[in-house]
N, C-alpha and C positions, 0 to 999 in steps of 0.2 A: 699498378692494383692499389687499391685501399688495404691493410692488413686487417683483418676482419677474427673478431673473436666472439666466437656461438656465445651468446647468452639470450634464454629461451624462461625468464620467469616470471613468477607473478608479480602483483604489484596493485596496490591502489593509486589510483591516478589523481593525482594531486587537483584537480578540474572541475574533475565531474563526483569526485568520490568511491567511485564504483569498481569492485575488484574484479581485476583483470587477470585472468589464467594466461599460463603459456600457451604458444602458438602452435607448436607441434612441428610444425616441419621446416622451420626458420626460426630466427629469431624473433621474439614481440617488442616492437621499439616506438609503441604505441599504443593510445588507448584505443578502439576497437568502436567505443558508444561516443566520442566525444571528438576525438581523433587526435587528440592533444598528445606529448611527448614531450620528455624534461632533455635538457640541454645538459648532458651526463658524458658524453663522450667527446674523444679528439678523433680517434681512428676505432669503429665501427665496434662496441664492444667494451672497448679499454676502461671506461670509468673513470676516465684523466683529467675530465674538464670541469674547471672549479665555480665555473659561474652558474650551472643549476637553475636557470631560469626554466620557465616557463615555454616550450613550443606552439606557439599557437596556427593553427594549418590554417593559410591565405588562398590556397591555390592549387588546382593539381595538372600535371605535365603527361603525356605519353612518353613512353619509356618501353622498349620495345612492345613485348607484347599484352604488358600491364601497364599501370598510371603509376604515377608519384606524388607522394602529397608534399606541397612544397610550404615551408613552416618558415616562419619571423620568431625569432625569440624576444620576448617580453622584455627580457633585464638587460641584454646587449645587443640588440637588433640583429643578430645574423641572421643570417638565411641557411636551411638547412632542407634534406630532401629525404624523404624514406619510401620503401616501396609499399601500396598498398596492401594491406592481407586480407583473404580471402572473406574473414570474417568482420570484414569494417560496414558500418552501418552506411547502406544507401544512399539513404537520405542525406546524410551529413556530407556525403561527396558529391551530390547533385547539385547540395546548397552553395558548397564552396567552388565546385566549377566552373561558374560564370563569375567568379573573382577575379581580376586583373591587375597583374601582381607587377 
């Protein structure tokens, strides 16, 4: 199991520029408006990745009783996955759900 450091912090999205509030029930790891994330972690919450590229949402995967957003880093090309948050923009989720990964 991955080591997890809880980080639920406010940030400004580097893709859309909107202010993102803490999630409140688990760690906030992506923007709920445009779904972009940032390649900052090696292990969840550690902030030790030096890439710092933007993670572009490219697809959706079923995961247990929810979904994961699949990302590709625009800087290094790595694939990454984050669990969808309750306040994510469903129109954006739906628009990327038909992408072939």
